[in-house]
N, C-alpha and C positions, 0 to 999 in steps of 0.2 A: 545257270544263273538262278539264284534264290532271292526272292523279295521277302524280307522279314518286316511285317507291318505290325506296329504297336498302336494301341489306343490307350491313352492315359487319361483317366478320369480323376480329377482332383476332388478331395473331400471338402475343401473350404474355398470361399471366393479368393480369387487371385487376379490382380490387375492385369489387363492385357499386355502391358509393357513388361511386367515380370514374367509372364508366360513366354513372351518373345525372347527374353534373356535366357530362360531355361531351355527353350528349343534351340537357340543358337549354341548354347553350351553342349547340348547333346550332339548336335551336328558336328561341331569341332572335335569332340571326343571320339565320335565314331570314325570320322575321316582320319583322325590321328592314329587309329589302330593300324592303318595301312591295308586293311582287308575289305573295307567298304567303299563302294563308289557306284552310284551316288548315294547321298543321304539327303532325304527331304523331310522336313518337319513343318506341319501347318496346323492351324486351328481348325477344329471340327466345325462344320457349317450345319447348324441345326435346321430341321425342316418341321413344319407343323405335323403333329400327330405321332412323332417318333417316341414320345414319352409313353405311349401305350405298349411299346415293345419292351417287356421286362428284361430281356437279355442285352439290350443296347446300353452299355455303360457310358457311351459318349453323349447321351441325351442331356440337353441343357434346358433349364427353365430360364426366363429372362433375368432372374437374379443370380443364377448359378455361375460358377467359374467356367471360363472357357476350357474346353477339353482339347487335347492334342492328338494328332495322328502323325506318327513317324514311320517313314518307310526307308529301310536300309537294303541296298542291293549288294549281294556278295556272290563270288564265283561259284561256291559250292558249300556243302555242309562243313567241311574242314575250315574254310575261311570264316564261316559264321561262328563256329566254336572258338576259333582263335581270337576273333574280334571281340567276342563277349567275355573274354578273360583279361582284356587290357585294363590295367589298374586305373588309368586316367578316366575311362568311361565310368567306372564305379564311383570314383571321387565325385564326378558331376552328379550322377544319379543319387548317391547317398546325400549329398549336400541339399539337393532340391527335395528329396523325400523327407529329410528331417525338418525342413522349413515349411513345406507344403505337401502333406501326405497325399498320395494318390494310389489308385488301383490301376493295374496294367493287365490288358489282355493282348494276345498277339496271334498272328497266323503266319505261316510260312507257305509260300507258293512259288510256282514258276511265274514269270512276268505275265500279267493279265492282258497287256496290250502289246 
């Protein structure tokens, strides 16, 4: 089992409701690939002082856009590769990226719990 965890940091403010729509679209698209189970997407929960960590792109100021954390579980590296070539996924990602530019960082790991 591989957990693919993405942190998406938006460049401009985005209403929380719009972020929810984006995350729901990503969840549906990933589940639709047939290779991911489960897929979980949530808003980053900021904590005081995290802005001092330069590498933490999920950091939010009170006026900043909510940031997203998406975790996709796949059976193995082949399933991950297959899932990330699904056209439906890139339609969703491209649509949101064109409307609300964001940066992405990710990590792949075995389940942490």
